[in-house]
N, C-alpha and C positions, 0 to 999 in steps of 0.2 A: 172358245165358244163353240161347242160342237153343234152340228145342225143334223138332226135326225131326219132322214127323208122317208122313214118308214112309220109314221105316227098315226097310222090308220086304226081308230079305236075300234073298228068293226071286224077286225081280223078274228077268224074262227078259233085261232090257237092263241090264247092269252100268254102262254108260256113263251112262244116264238116272239110275240109282241114284246114282252118283257125283256128278253133276251137282246132283241135289236136295240130297244130303247136304252138299255145299259151299255150297249157296245156299238154305237153308231158307225156307219160305213164312211161318213164324211165328216171331216173335222177341219175347222178353219185355223190355219197356222198363223196367217197374217191377212191384212186386207187384200192381198193379191195372191195368196197361196192357199190351197186346200189340200189335204191329204185324203185320198180315196182308198179304202181297204178292198181287198179282193178283185183288184183289176191288174191288168198288165198291158203290153204293147198292143194287143189286139185292139181294144177298144180306144186306148189312148192316142194312137197313131191317127185314128179317123177323127176323134174329137179335136185334136191339135189342127188338123188340115181344115176342118170347117171353121174353127175360130180364126185361122190365118187368112181366111177368104175375105175377112173384113179388114179393110185397109187401116182402120184405127187401132186395131188390136195386135199386140205380140204375145204369143203364147208358147209354152214349152212345158215338158214334163220330165221328171227324173224317177227313177226307181232307186231308192237310196242305197239299197243292198239287196242282192239276188235272194238273200235268206228272208227277206222281209216281204209280205204279202200286202204291200201298199205302193201307191204311187203318189207323187207330189206334183200337182198341177198349178202352174203359175200363169196368170193372165193379167197383162198390164195394157193400159190405154196409151197409144203413142201421144207424143206433145203434151204430156201432162193431162191427157183426158181422163177423167175420173168416172169410173162406172161401177156397177156391182158385179163382182165376179160370178155370183149365181145367175144373175141375169144373162150374162154372156154365155156361160155354160148351158143354160137352158135354150137360148137361142140356137147354140151349135147343135144340141140334141134334137130339137125340133126340126132342123134342117137335115139331120141324119135320118129322121123318122120319115120326112116328105121324100127323100131319095129312096128310102127303102119302100115306100108305098108306090113310087113311080115304077121301081124295078118289078114289084109284084104285078101291077097292073099290065106292064109290058109282057111279063111271062105268061100271064093269063091270057092275054089278046093272042099272043103267038100260038099258045095251045090250042084256043079255040078256032084259030085260022089253019091248024094242022102243020105249022111250020116246024 
């Protein structure tokens, strides 16, 4: 069951919207695994780190083959804890965004202080 994260009907380019709709970046492979297109170790290492900060989650990813432009991310709850893989992924992405915002604020503060 593919999940299309780009279903914004207000996109200026209907052609782009239709292309994304036909070729979603995220596809659910199983209840615990999703396939994400056009990603690599750069983002996936960080996502895995944030997921693993939660004591109830085990997460890992693989790139099936170097010639494929996809990663497969698995997220499983420890001790048979059941949860939604997309909720856990969104939580990790929210935490990443919060860290990025903190870093940006620190950089702006340092620049204003002349450091």
